[in-house]
C-alpha positions as CSV (number, residue, x, y, z in Angstrom):
1,M,-71.3,-49.0,33.6
2,Y,-74.4,-51.1,33.3
3,A,-77.7,-50.5,31.5
4,V,-81.0,-51.4,33.1
5,A,-83.4,-53.8,31.5
6,R,-86.3,-52.1,29.6
7,P,-89.7,-53.2,30.9
8,F,-91.3,-54.0,27.5
9,R,-88.8,-56.7,26.7
10,T,-89.0,-60.5,27.5
11,T,-89.1,-61.6,31.2
12,L,-86.8,-64.5,32.0
13,L,-88.2,-67.9,32.7
14,V,-87.6,-68.4,36.4
15,A,-89.0,-70.0,39.5
16,S,-88.1,-70.4,43.1
17,L,-85.8,-73.2,44.0
18,A,-88.3,-75.7,45.3
19,A,-91.1,-74.8,42.9
20,G,-88.9,-74.4,39.9
21,L,-86.5,-77.3,40.3
22,G,-89.2,-79.4,41.9
23,G,-91.3,-79.6,38.8
24,C,-89.6,-77.9,35.9
25,L,-87.2,-75.0,35.7
26,G,-89.7,-72.3,36.0
27,A,-93.3,-72.0,34.9
28,G,-93.3,-72.3,31.2
29,A,-89.6,-73.1,31.2
30,P,-88.2,-74.9,28.1
31,V,-89.3,-78.5,28.0
32,G,-86.4,-80.9,28.6
33,L,-84.3,-78.9,31.0
34,T,-84.3,-81.8,33.4
35,D,-80.6,-82.2,33.9
36,A,-77.3,-80.5,33.6
37,R,-76.6,-82.0,30.2
38,S,-79.8,-80.6,28.7
39,L,-78.9,-77.2,30.2
40,A,-75.5,-77.4,28.6
41,D,-76.9,-78.5,25.3
42,T,-79.0,-75.3,25.2
43,G,-76.1,-73.1,26.3
44,S,-77.9,-72.3,29.5
45,G,-77.2,-72.3,33.2
46,V,-79.1,-71.6,36.4
47,L,-78.4,-68.9,39.0
48,L,-79.6,-69.6,42.5
49,V,-79.7,-66.3,44.5
50,H,-81.4,-64.9,47.6
51,T,-81.7,-61.3,48.8
52,S,-82.2,-59.6,52.2
53,L,-85.5,-58.3,50.6
54,H,-86.9,-61.8,50.8
55,E,-86.8,-61.4,54.6
56,E,-88.3,-57.9,54.8
57,G,-91.9,-58.5,53.9
58,C,-91.6,-58.2,50.2
59,R,-94.2,-60.2,48.4
60,E,-92.3,-60.1,45.2
61,V,-88.6,-59.4,44.5
62,T,-87.1,-58.8,41.0
63,A,-83.7,-58.0,39.6
64,S,-82.9,-56.0,36.4
65,L,-80.0,-57.4,34.4
66,A,-77.4,-55.9,32.1
67,K,-74.3,-57.1,30.2
68,P,-70.9,-55.4,30.1
69,V,-69.4,-54.2,26.9
70,M,-66.1,-52.5,26.0
71,S,-64.8,-49.5,28.0
72,G,-66.6,-50.6,31.2
73,R,-70.0,-49.7,29.8
74,S,-72.9,-52.2,29.3
75,I,-75.8,-52.7,27.1
76,D,-79.4,-53.3,28.2
77,I,-80.5,-56.9,27.5
78,G,-84.1,-56.3,28.4
79,R,-84.5,-58.9,31.1
80,T,-86.0,-58.7,34.5
81,V,-85.6,-61.7,36.7
82,P,-88.2,-62.6,39.4
83,L,-86.4,-63.8,42.5
84,K,-89.3,-64.2,44.8
85,G,-93.0,-64.9,44.2
86,S,-95.9,-64.0,46.5
87,S,-96.2,-67.5,47.8
88,D,-92.5,-68.2,48.3
89,P,-91.1,-68.5,51.8
90,A,-88.5,-66.0,52.8
91,T,-85.7,-68.6,52.9
92,R,-86.2,-69.9,49.3
93,P,-83.7,-68.6,46.8
94,G,-84.8,-67.7,43.3
95,A,-83.7,-69.9,40.4
96,A,-83.2,-68.1,37.1
97,V,-82.5,-70.0,33.8
98,L,-80.1,-67.9,31.8
99,P,-78.0,-68.1,28.7
100,A,-74.4,-68.7,29.7
101,G,-72.4,-65.5,30.1
102,E,-71.5,-62.6,32.4
103,Y,-74.1,-60.3,33.9
104,G,-74.6,-57.3,36.1
105,I,-77.6,-56.5,38.3
106,V,-78.4,-52.8,38.2
107,R,-81.7,-52.8,40.1
108,F,-83.5,-54.8,42.8
109,T,-87.2,-54.1,43.3
110,C,-89.4,-55.1,46.3
111,E,-93.2,-55.1,46.0
112,G,-94.5,-55.1,49.5
113,P,-97.6,-54.1,51.5
114,E,-96.2,-50.6,52.0
115,G,-95.5,-50.0,48.3
116,T,-92.5,-50.4,46.1
117,R,-88.9,-50.2,47.2
118,V,-86.1,-49.9,44.7
119,F,-82.4,-50.3,45.1
120,A,-80.7,-49.1,41.9
121,A,-77.2,-48.3,40.6
122,K,-76.4,-44.7,39.8
123,Q,-77.7,-43.8,36.3
124,V,-75.4,-41.7,34.2
125,E,-77.3,-41.8,30.9
126,A,-81.0,-42.1,30.3
127,G,-82.4,-44.7,27.9
128,S,-85.0,-44.0,25.2
129,F,-88.1,-45.9,24.2
130,M,-87.9,-44.2,20.8
131,D,-84.7,-45.8,19.7
132,G,-84.7,-48.8,22.0
133,S,-81.6,-47.8,23.9
134,G,-81.3,-48.6,27.6
135,A,-80.2,-46.5,30.5
136,V,-76.5,-46.6,31.3
137,Y,-75.3,-47.0,34.9
138,E,-72.1,-46.1,36.6
139,A,-71.5,-49.6,37.9
140,P,-73.7,-52.6,38.7
141,L,-74.8,-53.4,42.3
142,A,-73.6,-57.0,41.8
143,T,-72.1,-59.2,39.0
144,F,-72.2,-62.9,38.3
145,R,-71.3,-65.5,35.7
146,V,-73.0,-68.7,34.6
147,G,-71.6,-71.4,32.4
148,P,-73.4,-73.9,30.2
149,G,-74.9,-76.6,32.4
150,E,-73.9,-74.9,35.7
151,I,-76.1,-74.4,38.7
152,V,-74.4,-71.4,40.3
153,E,-74.9,-70.8,44.0
154,G,-74.7,-67.0,44.0
155,G,-75.3,-66.4,47.7
156,S,-77.6,-63.9,49.5
157,V,-77.4,-60.3,48.4
158,R,-77.7,-58.1,51.5
159,L,-79.0,-54.6,50.7
160,A,-79.2,-51.7,53.0
161,A,-79.7,-47.9,52.7
162,A,-76.5,-46.2,54.0
163,G,-77.7,-43.4,56.2
164,T,-79.9,-40.6,54.9
165,S,-78.0,-40.1,51.6
166,G,-79.9,-42.7,49.7
167,R,-76.8,-44.6,49.0
168,V,-76.9,-48.4,49.0
169,S,-74.7,-50.8,50.9
170,V,-74.3,-54.2,49.1
171,A,-72.7,-57.4,50.6
172,I,-72.9,-61.0,49.6
173,A,-73.4,-63.6,52.3
174,P,-73.4,-67.4,52.0
175,M,-76.7,-69.3,51.7
176,P,-77.3,-72.0,54.3
177,E,-77.1,-75.4,52.9
178,G,-80.6,-76.1,54.1
179,W,-81.9,-73.6,51.7
180,L,-80.4,-75.6,48.8
181,Q,-81.4,-79.1,50.0
182,S,-84.9,-78.9,48.5
183,V,-83.6,-80.0,45.1
184,P,-85.5,-83.3,44.7
185,S,-83.9,-86.6,43.9
186,R,-85.2,-86.6,40.3
187,Y,-82.7,-83.8,39.7
188,A,-79.8,-85.6,41.4
189,S,-77.8,-85.1,38.2
190,F,-77.7,-81.4,38.9
191,A,-75.6,-82.0,42.0
192,G,-72.3,-82.4,40.1
193,A,-73.0,-79.2,38.2
194,R,-73.5,-77.1,41.3
195,V,-70.8,-74.3,41.6
196,A,-70.3,-72.1,44.6
197,R,-69.7,-68.8,42.9
198,P,-70.8,-65.8,45.0
199,L,-71.9,-62.7,43.2
200,G,-69.3,-60.0,43.0
201,V,-69.6,-56.5,44.3
202,P,-67.8,-53.8,42.2
203,G,-65.7,-51.4,44.2
204,A,-68.0,-49.0,46.1
205,P,-70.4,-48.2,43.3
206,S,-72.7,-45.2,43.8
207,A,-76.2,-46.3,44.2
208,N,-79.6,-45.1,45.5
209,S,-82.6,-46.5,47.3
210,R,-86.1,-45.1,47.2
211,R,-89.7,-45.9,48.1
212,S,-92.8,-45.2,46.0
């Protein structure tokens, strides 16, 4: 089970692939994260990930993260990752700088011209702002792992509502190499750290989609 990020916590330092890796790793990203060694020295890695929501008119796409703990449950880590900004093209993956570790994604949110669309894992326990506890989910929509100094190519998360039940279908597709070739030569040292590690999809988790 995975717990969703609480909105009042810190938002991750992220940027799109070209914008983020083209200048620095995210607007306001830690100074000095200019190669894989400096990432490793800080115990950080980068996740490159795209979603089908990028291609569906979403101006902004975000993902809410959680971490697993014992007994299959997870604890809210309070981080929401922007995967697409309003000026990013639909084919540009998001690039998130993260502390090394294992993560689950329990919610994808699309902000578009027709309102907000949410694809969320099934919640089994509500969180509380009073004691700071996070909501608990039956299973994440997707999982991933980043190691120190790694640039993880997570693939493209394909999300679709399954019929009229509100359930969500999740699949991971490869990202075309052309989407990843915008890493400029000044970051050539990242090339050796790139790892093709597609996001995992837990066995048929219950999930729901909705519009608001």
